[in-house]
N, C-alpha and C positions, 0 to 999 in steps of 0.2 A: 181069281186075286194071287198076288203073288207068294209065296214060299206054302201054295195050297198042300203039295204032294206030302207033306210033312203034317201027322194025324193029330191033333190038341192032344186025343190022349196023354201021350208022352209029354205033359207038361199038365198033367193032373193036382201033381203036389206043387207046395205053398214055399217056395226058397227064401233062403234069406243071404246074405253077406254084408262083408264091409266091402262099402266102397270107397271110402276114399283111402290114403298107402299107411300101412301099422308105421306105429308112434307116436310123438306126443305131437299134440297141436291142438290149438284152439278150438276145433270142436272134429265129431267124426260121423259118417254116416253112415248110416246099417238100412238095407233099403230090404224088404219082405217085399215079394208081389207072388200073386193065384191069386186064385180061385176062394182060399179061408184066410187072405191079409187081416183083413179085417176082425173076424173071429180072432183068431190067435192074438192079435195087440191087445186084444179088448182085456186078455186074461192078466195083464200083468200093464197096464196102462192105460193112468185115470186121470183127462183131461180134468186142468184147474178149474174150470167151467161146472163144471158139477156133470153136464151131459156127456153120455156112451159114446166112445168114439168111431162108434155107427154113424152117430147124427152127424158130426162135424160134418161143411161141405166139401163139396171138391173140390180142387189145389188151392186150397186154405191153411194152412197153420196154425196152432193154437201149443202155448203150454202146459206140459202136461209132467205127470208124476212118475217113475218107472221105478217097477215094485220086484223084489228080491225075492223068491219062493215063499221064504218066511213072511211074508209083508213088509218086512224094511225097504226103505226108501233105499233104489240107487243109484241115479237119479232124477237132475229136472229138466227135463230134454226139447225142444220144441216138434212137433209134430207133421208130418205133412202129410194130408190125405188125398190122392190123384186114384177117381176112380170110372173101372171099365166102361167106353173102351178106349179113353180119351188121357189114354195113360202111354207113357214110352215104351212099357211091354201088350198095353191091347190086355193087362190086367187091373183087376183091386191090386193097387201099390200102398205103401206107408211105408214112411221115411222119419228116421228119428235121426237130428240129429243134438249128439247131446256131447261133456266137455268127453276132450279130445287125448284121456288119459291110455295106455294101453291095456292094462287093468280092466279099468272101467268099460270099456269099446267091447272087450271080451266076455266081459259078464252078460253084460244085455243080450249082444248075438246067444250065448249061452242060452240064456232067458228063453228067448225069441226059440232057441231048437228046441226048449222043453217042454214048450206049449206051442207045440206039432209042427214047426216049421221045419226043412231041413235042409243042409249047407247047398246056397248055389257053384254050379261047378265054373272052368271057366267062359266067362262068356256070353253064361245061360239069359241074363235079362236083354242082351242085346238078340242074342236068337231067338227069344220069346215075343220081339219086335219085328224082328223078319216074319214068321211062322204064320204072324198076327198079319201081313201086309204094311207093317209100319214102317219095313223098310226097305229098299229093294238089297238083291245082295253086294252088289256096289256100292253101295251108302253104306252101308254095317265095315265093308272091307274101310269105307272112307274114317268111319267109326274108328277102328284102329290103326290108322293115320297116321291123325289128330295127339291120339295119345301118345303115338312112337313116333312125333316127330321132330326132331333136330337141326330144321333149320324153317327162316320164315317161308319160303317159299313150297315146302313141302307141308306146311300149314296151310298153305291159299289152295292147293293143288286139295288136298282130304277138304276143306271147307267145302270146296266148288262139287267137290264131288256128293259130300254128303247134300247136299241142297242137290242133286237130281243130274250134277251135269251128265252123267256116265247114259244115266238110265233114258234123259229126255233122247236122246241121241240114240239109243239103240233101241227103244219105244218107236221112234222115225222111221230107223229104218227095217225095223220087226213090219211093222202098219205098210211098209209098202210093197214089201217083200208076199206080203199076207193079200194085199188090193192085185195080185197078177197073179197069183197061187186063183184065188177066190175064182176070181172075174174068168181064166180059162177052163178049170172044171166045173163051173156054173153052164159055160158053155158048152163042152165035152158031154155032161152028165144031161143038160135039158137041150139039145139041138133044136125043137119045135121051141121053144121059145124066142120071144124076143129078146133075147139080153144082150146087150150091150158087153161087143168085149174089146180090149186091144190090138193091135194090129200086127201081125209079128215089128215088124218097124219101131215103136209105139214102146212094144216090152225092149227091145233091141237098147232104144235107149234109155230107159227106163231102168234097164241093167247097169247099161257105162255109165251115169250118174250113180247107180248106190255103187258101184265098183267104185269108185274116186271116191266115196266116203268112210266106206270101208277101208281103204288105202292110208288115206291121212290119219284116224281115228288109229288104224294098226301103225303107224310111222309115227304117231305121237309118244308110244310105248320108249325112244330115245330117249325122249327132255322124263317124262315119267322115273323112270329107271336112276337115270339119273339124280335126278329130283329128293325119290321118295326111298330107292333104294342105295344109292349110292355106286359109283362107280369102281369098279378092280383098280387101284392104280398103281405102277411104278417105276420108281426112280430108278435107271440101269445107265450105266457106264462104267469104265474101267475105277481103278482109283484116283483118290485126288483130283476126283471134277468139279466137286462141289454136291458132291448130291446130299450129302447131311443138312447145307448150309441150306439148300433150294428146300428141303421138309421144312426147318425148322423158319423158312422164307412163309412160306406157306400154314405152317400150323399157329405160326405168330409166338410160339413161344421160342425155349431151351427144348429141344426132341429129343436130339441126336446130340451126341459129343461130335464137336469139330474140332480136330489138330491138323497140322501139314503134314503127318507124318500120313505116305501112305497104309493101307490096310488099315485104318482109324476101327472101321464100322466093319466087326466081324459078324452080326446075328444080320437078319433082318425085324428091322424095328415099324412097328405099324402105329396109325393117328388117322381117324378118321377127322377131315378135315373140310370146311366149308368155304368152298372158290365161287366167291357169287351165290349164285341159285343151286349150281352143282354143289351134290356129298362127293366124298371123295374119299373110298375107305382105303391111304396111303399109305404104300412100305417104300421106306429106304432097303437098299440095300450091299450087299458087302463088294466091295468093289469086280471087276471079274478079270480074273488074270488067272494066267501059270501059277505057280506058288507049289514048293517044298513043304510050307509051314501046315501041318495037319488040320489045326484051325482055321487057320483062313482058308481051307479047300470046302472043309465044312460049309463054312459062309457063300462062297461062291454057287456051287451044290444047293443050298437054300434060296439064293438068286439068282437063277436057272430054272428053279421049281415055281418061286412068286410069280420069275420072267412069262410062264409058261402058260398061269390063270387069270392073265394080266386084261383088260377090257382097253385101259390106256397106258400105253408107255411114253415116260417123261425122261426121253433119252438127252442123256450130260456127255458133252463131250469139253475137254479143256480148249477156250477161244486166242489161249496165249502157246500154245503148244502145236505143233504139224501133228496128225492123222499117225498112230504106230500100227503095229500091229498088236495089237489090247484093243486099239479104238477098229479095228478088220475083224476080232473075232466078235467083237459085241454086235455091231453093225450086223454081222452074217445071221446071229440069234435073233436082233432084231426084224430082220427081214423076214425069217420064219415065225416070227409071231404075227408080225404083219400081216401075214399071206393067209392067213387065220381068221382074220377079223379084226383083230387089235388096233384101236387108233393109234396113230405116235403122232409127238411133239420133240420136234429136236429144239435140242436149245444149244446153243455156245456162251458156255461160264466164262466169269473172266472178260468180260469185254473193257472193264476201264482198261485193259493192258493189252498192251498193240497185236491185232490179228495174226495168227500164224497156223490157221488152222483153215484144213480145205474145203469150203465152205459148200463151195460147188457140188463138192466128190456128196457132201450129206444131203443135197437137197436133189441129186439123181438116185444114189442110193436107198433113201427112203420115202421119195417122192414128196416132200413137205420142205420148203424154204423156212431153216434154222431162224428160229425167236434169238437174238443178241441182248443178253443180260446180266449182270450184277447181280450176284444172289445177295450179298450183303449191304442193298440198300433197298429201301425199305418198299422206291414206288415198284421195284421187278414186280412185286406183289402183285399188284394189280395189271399191269403189264400180260404175265402167265394167268391171273383169272379170267384175263380179257376173251384171251384165247380159248379158254377152257371153255365158257359162256357158250360164246358162239358155235362151238364144236356139236356141242348139244342138247342146248336150248333151241326152241324156236319156237319163236311165237309170243307174243304179251301173254304173260300165263295167266294175270289177270282177268284177257279179256274178256265178256262172259260170252261168246261163242267160240271159243277155243277150249275144248274137251282133248283131259291128259287121259288115256291111261296109263297104272303105274305099277303092277303086277305082273304077271307072266303069266297067272291064269287067264287073268282078262286080256291080255295079246296074244294067248294060240285059240283062247276061242272064236276073238274078232280074226284072225290067223287062218281058220277055219274058215270061217262066216265064208272069209273072203275069195275063199278057196271051190268051196262049194259052189256060189254066184258066178264064178269066172267058168264053173265047167258048166254050170246052163247054156250061160248064153253060146260057147261053143257047141252044146245039146241043138240051143232054140236052130240052129240054121242045117246039123245033120238029120235030128229025129223029129222034128216040132216043139211045140209049147207046152204040150202034156208030159212030154217026158223031160224037160229041162224043168218043170214044176218042182219034181221028184228031187232035185239040184236044192228048187229052193226053200221046197220045206226045210235039208237038212240044213241048210244056211241058219233056216229060223231057228233051228231047233242049237245051234250054235250058240245065236244071239240071247236066244232065253237059257243055256248054261250060265251067259256073261253075269246075268240079272236074275238070276232063279227060279226062273216060272217054268224049266225043266233040269232041275241041275238035280245031282241024286245026292241020298244023305251022308254019302261017302268026304265028298268037297265040302258039306256044309260044317261036317264036322271038323275037318283038317282047318276050316277056314277062324271058327271058334276056338279052339281048341290055343291059337294066338292070342287072344283075351286077357287078361289077368281075370281074378273072380271079382265079381261084386261091379262089372260092366258088363 
């Protein structure tokens, strides 16, 4: 069962928290979960029907009076009861839907705590769901993915993973490795029994198939990272090439000041931008050039710092001017970062003017065909967005069989599992199937970490610490 490494005794307390955002609204929801949820709530909640709360049918709502310690009525609220194990947390759960005033909500929560509940920690409701086997770890991560989603594409991937997309894929691979290991060990331990064992060639073929599946899952992180976490992207170039105009174009608003004066941008201007399915953590930088201006020099230094951290470089050149020494300096910096793994899109801006820049040189030095556009024209956004999507998004995100991992923890687990399966394939030829199985067991452990079969408490704590209180 998923999450069995956590002792249930960790969750003896009944917890309570407001599960809706702080502020005025039509309603607020206070959630109480734990073995004493019903007895605690019966101390201050009286259903209008006259029946005690403990007799309310599971998964039904009733109108009830919520009282203060002195017996006065705090509010009339809708109470919903969920009974273990058929609740989100797997525990008895009560939800109070009261009027959404800040003071009122806090008063009802305080009353809940007075009657015996304790404040919930960040993500504790979902952590209890994980520990009860209601969610795998990747599904729990998808919960926060849905909460934090900034784009429709990110929401789509999180929804698919909450529905078990990653879990089903890793379960399949785990079971295939387990079948190999159990078959080999059974034959080794019981040589006199007539046990069917895969031949070396069959094991080799199966491992090759598992490697291909793991490589596909590992490589999907390029898409998952771009969609859900966002690509660190920097606009670089010498002054007055139109970097800020491109920022405004992608942002869809006047985010940066644009003038014809070279050196207008003197600091890094950052904006989160949606480029189709891709999220860009976009920074517009000061034009890179040698300067005696103290303030501009600081801006140039910050530009180089931003470039050193970039995963995607939008290298902007003035199509209407020949490449000069400042462009040459920019090219050298871009090549250095590209050699370290950054992707590059070369942009020849101001394509509405006669072209004087050496496009062939840019292609040769940067290894990519420059895209010609005029950042003042709205249609240029679509051109640039398509190039970015084609670079980072692989496959149909909505396809049922298209599984995408979305964070670095999942990527690391898959990468390590892949390495162990590769080592097993090598050991199979050199040392035999029983030695190869030790590597396959290590691969299974890494896959188990991905979805919580064999994950440590520290990893679980770090994941659920990202949640808001009340979820």
